[in-house]
C-alpha atoms as one frame of an Amber mdcrd trajectory, in Angstrom:
protein
  -1.663   0.012  20.149   0.224   1.404  17.166  -0.366   0.505  13.537   2.978
  -1.339  13.355   2.228  -3.322  16.522  -1.152  -4.398  15.166   0.401  -5.329
  11.827   3.126  -7.361  13.562   0.501  -9.140  15.655  -1.439 -10.292  12.571
   1.725 -11.443  10.809   2.952 -13.229  13.948  -0.365 -15.015  14.348  -0.041
 -16.370  10.811   3.622 -17.339  11.240   3.117 -19.042  14.593   0.080 -20.921
  13.282   2.130 -22.200  10.347   4.960 -23.260  12.649   2.503 -25.066  14.954
   1.171 -27.043  11.984   4.709 -27.877  10.899   5.653 -28.905  14.423   2.798
 -31.407  14.509   3.275 -32.672  10.953   7.024 -33.169  11.384   6.833 -34.668
  14.885   8.394 -31.625  16.541  11.393 -31.492  14.207  11.364 -27.983  12.738
  14.749 -28.573  11.088  13.172 -31.442   9.162  10.343 -29.090   8.185  12.828
 -26.468   6.993  14.779 -28.984   4.889  11.555 -30.371   3.415  10.218 -26.871
   2.764  13.401 -25.758   1.033  13.392 -28.827  -1.203   9.710 -28.274  -1.993
  10.340 -24.603  -2.736  13.271 -25.389  -5.016  11.383 -28.144  -6.860   8.213
 -26.134  -7.370   9.748 -22.738  -8.044  11.608 -24.127 -11.036   8.374 -25.551
 -12.436   6.573 -22.252 -11.875   9.372 -19.974 -13.088   7.824 -19.351 -16.496
   4.536 -18.078 -15.091   3.575 -14.490 -15.526   1.450 -13.404 -12.603  -0.072
 -10.690 -14.758  -1.832 -13.287 -16.871  -4.923 -15.300 -15.966  -4.359 -18.899
 -14.818  -6.192 -20.189 -17.885  -3.841 -18.406 -20.305  -1.542 -20.511 -22.538
   1.588 -19.436 -20.620   0.234 -21.125 -17.467  -0.429 -24.442 -19.199   3.166
 -25.714 -19.535   4.141 -25.244 -15.871   0.815 -26.683 -14.754   1.368 -29.764
 -16.959   4.904 -30.084 -15.532   3.540 -30.069 -11.988   0.815 -32.562 -12.839
   3.350 -34.872 -14.482   5.663 -34.499 -11.474   8.339 -32.988 -13.743   9.893
 -30.805 -11.133  13.494 -29.654 -10.918  15.616 -31.710  -8.529  18.073 -30.270
  -6.028  20.796 -31.682  -3.786  21.813 -31.619  -0.124  24.572 -29.056  -0.744
  22.189 -26.528  -2.292  19.743 -27.046   0.593  22.555 -26.568   3.108  23.671
 -23.370   1.391  20.125 -22.008   1.150  19.214 -22.713   4.784  22.537 -22.400
   6.585  21.968 -25.856   8.079  25.199 -27.916   8.139  25.476 -30.318   5.207
  25.660 -33.408   7.445  22.459 -32.380   9.219  20.765 -31.878   5.845  21.923
 -35.337   4.737  20.447 -36.916   7.887  17.159 -35.046   7.392  17.040 -36.051
   3.715  17.505 -39.686   4.737  14.625 -39.347   7.218  12.400 -37.770   4.567
  13.260 -40.625   2.196  12.359 -43.155   4.901   8.980 -41.414   5.342   8.443
 -41.740   1.600   8.322 -37.970   1.122  11.435 -37.615  -1.050  12.714 -39.457
  -4.075  16.441 -39.644  -4.689  17.547 -40.226  -8.265  21.292 -40.618  -8.176
  23.539 -39.007  -5.609  22.455 -35.424  -6.194  18.864 -35.415  -7.318  16.161
 -34.851  -4.693  12.510 -34.323  -5.570   9.286 -34.455  -3.611   7.498 -37.769
  -3.763   3.921 -37.679  -5.075   2.799 -38.896  -1.622   4.365 -35.811  -0.001
   2.721 -33.469  -2.482  -0.627 -35.116  -1.772  -0.160 -34.991   1.985   0.900
 -31.364   1.910  -2.199 -30.464  -0.086  -4.555 -30.383   2.905  -2.048 -28.635
   5.127  -1.244 -26.187   2.338  -4.923 -25.354   1.891  -5.251 -24.564   5.598
  -2.148 -22.387   5.473  -3.496 -20.569   2.402  -6.811 -19.983   4.169  -4.913
 -18.491   7.113  -2.784 -16.439   4.727  -5.850 -15.038   2.949  -7.465 -14.154
   6.278  -4.267 -12.467   7.444  -4.068 -10.523   4.179  -7.722  -9.480   4.565
  -7.087  -8.223   8.112  -3.969  -6.358   7.009  -5.892  -4.692   4.154  -8.611
  -3.645   6.597  -5.985  -2.277   8.969  -4.282  -0.364   6.162  -7.590   1.106
   5.005  -8.486   2.185   8.538  -5.019   3.674   9.026  -5.248   5.493   5.696
  -8.675   6.950   6.581  -7.299   8.041   9.945  -4.340   9.762   8.266  -6.655
  11.527   5.792  -8.814  12.848   8.647  -5.716  14.222  10.351  -4.709  16.064
   7.164  -8.102  17.782   6.773
């Protein structure tokens, strides 16, 4: 098995595991998962935009975005932006948004303002932790693979 094949296998295991979780959580509707995920990403990425990843999480620059997240002050988006970002037709996005609202996972403020409901953020917490655990394990395996590959390449050069 080549290095690239092994690397692809680890990444695929992570991706498929994440999709399985989403499939269960969203009752088999992966389009609903994608719409929800895009809204979540848009909402949260705006709140986290000011963060500098070179600084420690307890630094002053991290405090404002963290307070924004805790206060649920996240940037809203709309169905058109989700449609454009995902390539999902706008009408399909509107139907999925309506379903997410009915589940209590989205809050609509006016015609064009969609944000995650606190209930959705809470519910995603446990699932997100499991995904992060899988991600960390995948990253650990990839680092080990890279180190082994690097040692193998160094032996070949000597």
